[in-house]
N, C-alpha and C positions, 0 to 999 in steps of 0.2 A: 511187278505189286508197285515199284515208286512213279508207273506212269500212272497207275487208278488213284494213287493217292493226290499227286499235281490234278488229275480232271477233276479227282473229288472235291478240292480246294478250291478251283475253278468256277464250277459247278455253286460250289457256295454260294466264292463274291456275286456270280452272275445273278441266284438268285434273288438279289437283294436288288443289286439295276433293272432285270425286269422282274414288274409289281404283278405284272400277269403271269407269269410262269414261275415254277418253282417251286412255291407254296402253294397253303387251302387257304383259301379267302370264306370267313367265316360266318358272311351272308351271303349276297347277290353272288351272280357269275356275272362276269362283266359282256353279256350278249348285246347287241343292237346297237346301230350306227347311229338309229334320233339316240337313245337314251344317253349313249358317250357325248354325241354333239350337244345338249344339255347339261353335261357334266355328271351325268347319272341319278337328277333328281326329280325320281321318275314315281317315285312313289303310289302319288296320288293322283298318275295319269294312268299308263299300263292299258290303254286303250286300243292296243293289238296286240301282235303274237308275241310281242317281246317281254309281257306285262305274265309271262310263265315263269320267267325268271326274276323279275321285281317283286313288284304284287298282283299275285293268280285275280286278285277280286275284279284290276281293272278289266279281263277278257267277258267280264258282265258286261260291259259300254258297248261289245258290239253287235250290231241291231239282226232281227233278223232276218237270216236269209243270206248269209254275210263270211264267206272266208277267208282265211289269208294265209298267205303264206309267206316268208321271209329269209334271207339269206344276209350272211356277214362272212365276209375275209379281209384278214391284216393282207394291208399290200402294201410294207417294205419289208424290206431284212427278211424276207420270208427264208434264206437258209439259216442265219440264224434264231429265226419263234414263227412259229404254225397256230395260227389262232384263228378258227372259223368256227363257225357255225351256223345253225339252221331250227325254223319253227314256224309251228302249223297251230290257224284254228280251225275249231269245228265246235257243233250243237246240236241237240235236241230238242225239239218243238214239240211241243203242247198246240191239236188242235181247236179254236175254242167257235162255235159259231153262231151265228151274226143273230141275238135275242128279239133285234130288232124288226129282225122281217116283219114284212106286210100283207096281205091279198093282192094289197094293189102293186107289192115290188114283185111278190110272182109271178103276175100275168105279163110284168113289162120285162121280164126276164123271158119269155113266153115260157113258161112251168121248167125252169130248169130252177131246182134245188136248192136250197138257203147256200150264200156264199159261207164259206168256214174260212176263217181268218187263224193265222201261225204263228203263236209269240214261244219266245223261248223258255225251254224249262230250264236247261244248263247249260251252258259254252265251254266248249275243253279247250286245252291248247298241250302241246309237245314242243318240246326241244330239245336241242343235242350244240354241245358246243367242245370242240376237240380242240386241245392246243400240244404241240412237242416244239423241244428244243432241242439242239443239235449235242448237245451230250449224252441224250438219252430219254429224259424223263417228259410223262407223256401223264395226258389228264384230259378223261372222255366226260363229261357233266350228264345227264340224263336228265329232263325234267315233264314233270305231269301236274295238269292246273287243270282247278275246276271249279269256274265260278257259279253264282246265282245271283238274280236280283230280288231284292226286298224292297217292297211300295211302304213307305208309311200311312197308317189315320189320317186322315185328318191336314197332310200336307201333302198338296198334288206335286209339286216343285220336287220335293224331297223322296231321298230312295237313298238304302243303305247296300251294296253290292260286297258279298263275302267270296271270301276263298280261300281253298287250301291247296297246298303244293305238297308233292312228292319229289325228295333227289336222291339222283342216284350215282354216283361219285366213283369212279375207277380212277387210282395212284399208280403207276410205275415209276418204276428208278427216282422213287423220294429220296427226298435224308432225310434221315433221322435226326431230328434235332438230339435228343440226347447222346448218341452214338456215334454218330456221323456216317452209317448203315445206306448203303441202297434196299429200300426196302420197296413191293408193293401191298395194295390193302387198299379196301373199298370203303366206300361212307356213306351211309343210307338214313334220309334228313326228314321229316316233317314239319310244317309252318304253314303260318295261315296268315291272313290279310284283309284287309274291311277299307272300304271308302264311300264315305260319305257322301253322298253328292246334299251339300249345304242349302245348294241355289246355283241358277245359271252360272253365277259369276264364282264359287268357290269351290272345291270337294276338296277333301279331307282323307288325307289315306294312313295306314299304318300298318307295319307287317312285324311279325313274328317268328323268326326263322330260329332254325334249331330246335323246336318245342323238344321234339320230340326225336334225336338220334343212336344211333348206331356205327362208332368208327375207335379204330384203335389206340386214339391222340383226342386229350382234352377237345371238346367243341361247346364253349359256352351260349346259351339263348343270346340274340341277336335282334335289340325291339328298332322301329327303324320309324318316325313320324314328320308325314310332307304334308303340303298346301298347293292346290291347283291356279293360283287365278285367270280367269278369263275375261280377261280386261277386255274382248272385245268379239268378235265370232275368226277373229284373223293371229288374234295375240295372247299367249299362254304364260303365264312366269308358273315358276317352279319352284319351292325351294322345301329342303329335305336336311332331318338331321339326323343323319347313319350312325346305328348304335349311339341312343342317345342316353344308355344307363353307362357306357363304359366300360364294355363286356374286358376282362380279367385278361393280362398281357398271356398269350400263347405261342410259344416258342413255335415260329417256322411257318405261321400262320401271317396270314396281311388279313387286315381288315380289323384288327383287337383293339383302336384309338376309334373313340368318335370323331366321323366330319358332316362338315359343314357344305352343303352343297348347293348350284343353283342353278337353273338354267330361263332360257328366254329363248320363245320361235314366235317367228312368228312369218306367213303365208301371205303371198304375193301374187296378180298376177290370177284371177280365180284357182287359186289353190293351186296350180300349174308350178309355183315355184317357191321354196323354204329355207328360211336363214335361220341358224340354232349358235348363241351362244349360250357358255357357260362355264364352269369351277368347279372343280370338286378340290375342299379344302385348300383353296388355294392358289389349284394348277389350271389355267388357260385351258378351254375346250372348245371348238369348233364343228359345224359343219353345215353344209346342208342335204337339199333334195328337190329332183325337178322330177314333173310328172313326163314321159314318156306317149304315155295312152291313160286313158282312164281308168285302165283298171291297171298298169303297173307305172311306178316309182323308180328309180335309181335314189340312191343316198352315198354319199362322202361325209365321214368325219376323222378332226383330227383332237388326240390327244398329249397333252404337253404335261414335263414333269419335271419342275425346275429340282428337287431334291435330287435326281442323278443326271439332270439332264442327258433324257430322252424323250424322242417327238416318234408317235405311234398313229400312222394312217389306216383310215379301214372304209373301206366301199362295198355296196351290198346291197341288195331290191327287195323291193316287194311285190305281191300282185295280189289283188281281190278275183276268187272264184265268183 
């Protein structure tokens, strides 16, 4: 019993040291090497498989016929903390016949039928994030996201992207904040996301997490507002206000206070090399990405925490199918 109490005390201490594990996150799951490198200022971007964890509306930015898979591994101190994930995107398409097809075009095509163009109806994303520490705590976070793009009448360069995400999270050996006991439980959540493509220069993103929730513990709704400014074709500046209404403090949870996030992404050498810098509530983040082939990239991200004096390193890759 005495040994169990000592382990329990150490677990409580390390739940504060490692902000990634041992606690419940009220909003985003910290998945995605690219997002981490940008300080997780990602709610107005989310234009890849990572979007299923941040703003599901961003999945609608993925073009027709493009499917992407990504993986992430925590690269350091894995004997103390494992933190790994994967995500994948897919689409459903609609077939639209080319109504401008003419008899001359028909003859030019040697009597072939009209060309049908496939357009995206819905974008889908799935993701899994698994974490465990040396004290036995485990967390499995599964996400499903669905998105659709809506074009605005009279504004050819503007569109609204909408999305919904479902979260199914399982906790094992979680320290109950009320009595200190180890418990196992599940959390099920539903959230929404919107991205307004205001112009080629500016995207505005909004996410509302935990709109509907089923949990053994309090789980407040979290609002996040973000902006992505595309300075040019190779440079993006992102700014997020995470939890802008400052949800009430919840014992044993991380993400219960407002955060300011900022990230910068710059691509060089014909999209083969990308550097990222960011800050998550004053802490320094950075990373880079390199194209190995036209369809495969490798990523690295560093996340520092001055408050707890910890450094986290992440490695990953993504492939377009």
